[in-house]
N, C-alpha and C positions, 0 to 999 in steps of 0.2 A: 322497049321490047328487046328481049335477049337475042343476040346474034348467034349464028352457028358456032362461032369461035367461043363465045361465052358458055354455051351449052357443053361444048367439048371440054373446056377447061374445068367445068363443074364436075364432069364425069371423071376426069383425070385426078383432080385435086382430092386428096384423101381426107377423111374425117379423122382428125387426130384422136378424138374421144373414142370413136369406134375402134380404131387401131389399138389404142391402149387397153380397151376392154377385151379385145381379142387376145392380147398378150397376157392379160390377167387370167382369162379363161384357160389358156394353154398352160399357164403356170399351175393353176388349180388341178387340171387334169394330170399334169406331171407329178404333183405332190400326192394325189390319190393313187397314182399308179405305183409309186414307191412309198407306201405307207410306213414301212420300217424306217426309212431315212427321215421321214417327217417326224415320226415319234422320237427318234434319237435326238434330233435337233431340238425338239420341244423340251425333252428331259434335260439336255445339256444346258439350255438357256435357263431353265428353272433351277438347276443346280448352281449355276453361276450367280443367279439372283440371290439364292439363299446364302451362298458363300460371302457375297458382298455385304448382305445384311448382318451376318454373323460377325464378320471382321470389324465393321464399324460399330456394331453394337458393343463389342468388347472394348473398343477404343473409347466410346462415349460412356462406357461404364466407369471410366476413370476420371473423366473431365465433364464439365457442364457444357462448355462451348469451345469451339476451335476457331479462333480469329473471327468471332462474331456469328458463327454458325452453330445454332443449337442442334440437338439430335434430330428433332422433327424438321427443322429447317434444312439440315443436310439431307434428310430423306427426300424432301422436295427437290433438292438439287440433283440427287442421284436419279430420281424418277425422270427429271427433265433430260438428263444425259442419256438415259436408257431409251427414252422416247425418240430423241433425235437419231441416235445410232441405229435403232430398229428400222426406221424409215430408210436411212442411208444404206444399211446392210441388206435390206429387203429388195430395194428397187434399183440401186445404182451400183453397188459393189460387184454383183455377179457380172454385170455388163462391162464395167471398166476392166475387171480382171480378165475378161474374155477378149478384149480388144486386140491384144498382141497375138492371140491365137487366130483371130480373123485375118490378120496381116500375114502370119506365117503360112496359113493354109490357102491364102488367096480368096477366101470367102468375103473379104471386104469389097471385092469387085461387084459381087451380087448386091451388097447393101447400097453401093453407089448408084447402081442401075435402077433401084426402086424409086417410084415417084413420090417420095416422102423425104423430109429433112433427114439427112444422114445422122446427125447428132441425136435427134429424137429416137431414131430407130436403134442406134447403138446403145443409147442410155436406158431404154425400157424393154428391149426385146425379151430379156430373161428376168424372172422375178423369183426370189426365194421367200415364198409366203410363210414358211415355217418360222422365219425370224419375226413375223408380226405378233407371235405369242408374247414376245418381249414387250411390245407396245401395250398389250393388255395388262401385263404385270406392272408396267410403269404407270399406267392410268390408275390402277388400284392402289399402288404405293403413294402416288400423289394425293389421291383422295384421302387416304389414311393420314398422311402428314398434315394436310391443311386442316382436317377436322380436329387434330390434336393441337395445332398451333392456336386455333381459336379466333384468329383475326377474321373479320368478315371479308369475303372476296367479292369485289364489285364486278359488274358486267364489263366495265372498261378494262379491269385487270385481266379478265379472261380473254377478251379480244386482243389486248396487247401481248399477252402470253402466247396465244396462238400465232400472232404475227412474228414475234421474235423467235419462236421455235421454227417457223418457216424460214426465217432469215438464216438461222443456224444451219438448217438443212441445205439451203442454197449455197452457203459458204463452203460447207464440206463437199458438196457436189462439185462446185467449181474447182476446188483444189484437186479432187479426185480425177475429174475428166481432163484437166490440164496435164496431170502426171501420166494418165493413160495415153494421151496424145503423143507422148514422147516415144511410144512404141514404133511409130513410123520411122524414126531415125535410129533407135536403139535395137529394134527387133524384139528384144525381151527387156522388160524393165522391172523385174521382181525387186531389185534393190531399191527402186524408187517407191514401190509399194511399202516395203519395209520402212522407208523413210517416212511415209505418210502415217503409219501406225505409231512410229516413235514420236512424231510431232504431236499427233492428236491425243496421245496419252496425257499430255499436260491438261487437256480440257476435262479430264476426269475429276479434277479437284478444283475447288473454288479459287477464284483469282486472289482472294485476300490471304491465302496461306503462303503465297510467294513473297513474303516480307521477312525482315529480320536479319538478312545477310546481304552482302554485296551481290552475290550470284543470284539470289532470289529476286532482288530488285531489278537486275538486268533482265532476267527471264520475264518478270512481270511486265516491264516496259515493252520488251521485244514482242511478246505474245499478246499484248493489248493494243499496240499501235502500229506495229510493222506487219506481223502476221497475227491477226487478232483471234488466235485459237482460244484464249482464255475467256473471251466474251461470248462464245457460242452457247455455252450452257449457263454461265453465271448470270448473264443479263436476264433471260427469261425466268430463271429461278428467283432472282431478286424481285422481278415484276410481280410474280404471283405470291411471294412470301410477304414482302413489305412495301410494295409499290415503289421501290427504288429510293424511297425517302426524298423524292424531288430531284435527284441527281440524274440528269438525262445526257450527260456527256458520253458515257460509254455506250448506251444504246444507239446514239447517233453515229458514233464511230463504227459500231457493229453493222448497222444498216448500210452505211456508205461502203464499208469493206465488202459486204455481200454483193452490192450492185456492181462495184468495180471488179470483184472476183468473177461474176458471171460474164461480164463484158470481156475481160481479159481471157478467160478460159474459152469463150466462143471464138475469139480471135486466134488463140493458139490452136484450137481444133481445126479451124478452116485453113490455117497456115500449114498444119501437118498434112491435111488432105491434098493440098497443092504440091506437096513434096512426095506424095505417094506414087509409086510405080506399080502398076497392076501386075498380077501374077503372069500375065501373058507377055509382058514387055521384057 
């Protein structure tokens, strides 16, 4: 039988699903209030999408493959990268970018007082739903690429693909929230965000292209096993295109890196909160 304390805790304990849906509803209302901004974002992403297709269409017009990636295989890779980035940029980037502003204005005090996990609140309160149009474009491009490759795609491949896309999102999120947490000590960390973009730009290209030179080999090793940026997109793309050809070393490294990244970023976030001094202190 439930005690009074259990009943009280049930009323206090929030439903994270309901809170997340409330955030999503607020974001949708905000997007519909500023329809012009929503439309501009959609047009901008569509233009970027068309520019990328045009650029690599010109490149592949001169060659058949690039380090083992055919034209349609690379389209699947591009679609996977777009898919991961659209989720990160829609749900996590607006909040991580706003973290330093919460500290500067003292609004982090109010987040800490709410009866909900602070990291959850800071990670999901704001959403840029217009960026999800890129997810739709990515799904269409992936479908087109796979239909032209012609290899049958099994249910296991689809399940593994979804799993490794989720792993990639988790890794990017862990890196982003860890960098955002440094705002507690730095006050403003725009330079670190620039660093995040400079590092993640390597993930825009398949891991196999970083070969043929000493510097390329160094980058390939460093961003595969130390900070496995190159595995975030390459692994799920390989899963859906050719089932990895039986090589499971890199997927295992990517999965372990994502788990470690989430754990470390959680520790960094909590450590930063312990160092925070409220606006009233």
